[in-house]
N, C-alpha and C positions, 0 to 999 in steps of 0.2 A: 397119689393124693390121699391124704387121710381124711376120714369123715366125708361129709357132703358139701362143706363150704366151698363155694366157687364152682361147683358142678352146675350143669345146665339142665333145667327141667322144662319140658314142653307140656303145657296144660291145654288140651283142646276144649273149645267151648268155655273160655275163661272170662267172658265179659260180664257174667252175672252168676248168682246162685252159688252152687257148690264149686264150680270152676273158679270163680273170682275169689271165694274164701280160701281155696287151696292155693291159688297163685300168691295171695298175700302172705299166707302162713309159710309157704316154702321160701319165699323171699326173706321173710323175717328170720328164718333159720339159716340164711347164708347162701341159698342157691340163686343163680341167675335164672330168671323165669321168662319164658316165652308165652305171652298171653295171646293165644289163638282165638280168632272170632270169625264169624261168617258175615254178618251184616252190621252188627252193633259197634261201629268204629268208635263212636263217642264214648260209649260205656267201657270199651276195652282200653281206650286211652286214659280214662279216669282211673281204672285199676292200676295202670302203669304209673300214673301221677301219684297215686296213694303209696305205691311201693317206693318210688323215688323219694317222696317226702319223708318216708320212714327210714331212709338210708339204705334201701335195697337197690337191686338192679333188675330191670325188666324191659321188655320190648314187646310191642303189639304187632302181630303179623296176621293178615287176612288170608284165609284159605278155606275152601269147602273140602272137608276131610273125606268126602265121598269121591273126590277126583284126584287121581294119582298125580297128574301133572301139577296141580295146585299144591299138593303136599310136597312133592319134590322141590318145587320152587321155594316153599316155605323153609324146608330143611336147608336148602342152599343158602338162603338169606341168613339163617342162624349160624351156619358153619362159617360164613364170611365174617360175621361179627364176633362170634364167641367160640367157634369150633363145634365139635359134634354134640349131640344130645345124649345126656347120661341117664335121664329119668323121663319116662313117658307117662303122663297121666291122661288117659283117654276118657274124657268126660263128655264130649260133645253129644248133645241130644238130637237124634235123628227124628223128625216128625213121624207121628203114627196116629192111626185111627183108634178112637175109643168107642167100641160097640161090641155087641155079642157076636160070637162066631157065626151064628145063623144069618146075620145081617151083613156079614163081611165078604167082600170080594177077594179073590186070590191076589189081585193087584195090591190090595190094602195089606193083607197078611204077608204074602210072599215078597212084596215090595219092601216092607219094613225089615223082614229077615235079611233080604239081600243087601239093603243099604247099611244095616247095622254091622253085618259081617264084613262087607266090602270096606267100610270106613276103618274098622279095626285092622283089617288086613293091610290096607294101604299105609296107615300111619306106623304100624309095627314094622313092616318091611323097610320103611324109610329110615327108621332109627337104628335098626339092628346092626348094620355094618360097623358103625362106630363103637357100639357096645361090645360087639364080638372082638373087634380089633384090640380094645383095651382090657378085655376080660372082666368087665364090670358093667352092670346095668340094672335098672329097675323099670319094670313095666307094670303099670297099675291100671286096671280097667274099672270103670264105674258100672256096676250091675244094678240089681234091684231085688228086694225081698219078694217081689211079685213073681219071680222065677220059680220060687218054691212054695209060696203061699198065694194062690190065685185070688183075684178079686174081679168082680163082675165088670165086663167090658174091657179088661186089660190084657187080653190074650196076645195082641200084637207086640206090646212092650215086653210082657213076661216071657213069651216064647223066644223072642229075639235075644234078650239078655241071657236066657238060659243057654242058648247056643254060644254066646260070647264067653260065658263062664266055663263051658265045656272046652272051648278052644284054649282058654287060659291054662287049663290043666295040662293039655297036650304040649303047649309051648313051654310050660314050666319043666316038663320032663325033658324036652329036647334041648332047651337052652341052659339048664342047670350046670352041665359040665363046662359051659363057657362063662360062668360067673354071673349069669343074668337070672334074676328072680322075676316071676310073673305071678301076680296076685290080683284078686278082685275085691272091691269094697261094695257091699250090697246094702244100701240104705233102705229103711222103711220109709214111711211118709216123712217128707222134709218141708218145714216151713220156708217161706220166702223163695219159692221156686215157681216156675211157670205151671208145673203140674198142680201145685198147691192151690192155684187160682181156680181150678176147675172142680174142686171138692167143696161141697156145701157144708155149712156149719154143723148140721146134724151128723153127717158122716165123720167129720173131724172130731166131734165130741165122742163118738163111738170108738174112734181110733185111739184117742187119748185114754179113754176108760179101759181099753184093752192093753195099755202099755204100763207095765209095772213101775217104770220110772216117772210116770205121771205127766208126760208131755211128749210132743213130737220132736223129732230131731231139728236142729238148726244147721245151716250149711257149715258152720264152724265145727260141729261135732263130726261130720263126715270128713272135713278137711284134716282134722287131727289124726284120723285113722289113715288117711292117704299119706300124710307126712311121716307116720311111723313106717309104713311100707317103703317110703322113699329113702329112709335113713339106714344107717349101719345097725340100728337096733333090731332090724328084721332080717339080719344076714342069713339066718338058718330057717327062714320061712319062705316056701314057694309052693305054688299050686293051691293056695288056701283062699277061702272066702270069708271076709269079716262082715258079720251082720251088725249094722249100726242102726238098731231099731228100738232101743230102750227096753228090750225084753218082750216086745210085741209077738215075736216069733223066736223060738229057741231051737237051734239045730246045730 
């Protein structure tokens, strides 16, 4: 198969925000998209309806990505309909506590680390057999700029995504010979997401002031970077992290 047209992309946590924007963009570029969701069936079906209306192909599949049996069932459903999954965009947001380390229990910190890594482990394991068999695959993890640039109260998210980014580099090294690339997209603050709703206006204005491009990211900005990694344009890139933050942090 040449290009990515007709390939199958699984986007976890795709009923809203970055996941929904990514699903719509990948479909617009010719991929068949699996819109994974946990509870928001109505929102997920709306994403599918939007894609269908625009001439694309999509299907919504419910699964808790922290549960191996649920993920295996989801992959089986996709294989029955469309065959194997060629592109994994692991975007699903695992809940976490926002508080200082000194106020945090191990269950809050360790639980987030465990859930983050277990979900990535489960979904990646589930899609690799098909990618390995065909000698082509794209694995894209959603990280965060908070992994490298700490912010008060965000240790659970920042530390768990730092672990995910580290795993991505190891997978990139291991899977490269099999034609599979593994990359991370690390957004800064993003408008129109659940996390954006817990940031007050004063903090948001400080973030905008610290961003050379003069605004915060929109989900579409992040989706475009994910779509690049999903395409043939990124063929010789693996083990990298793309910072989508408007210059707020440069590394």
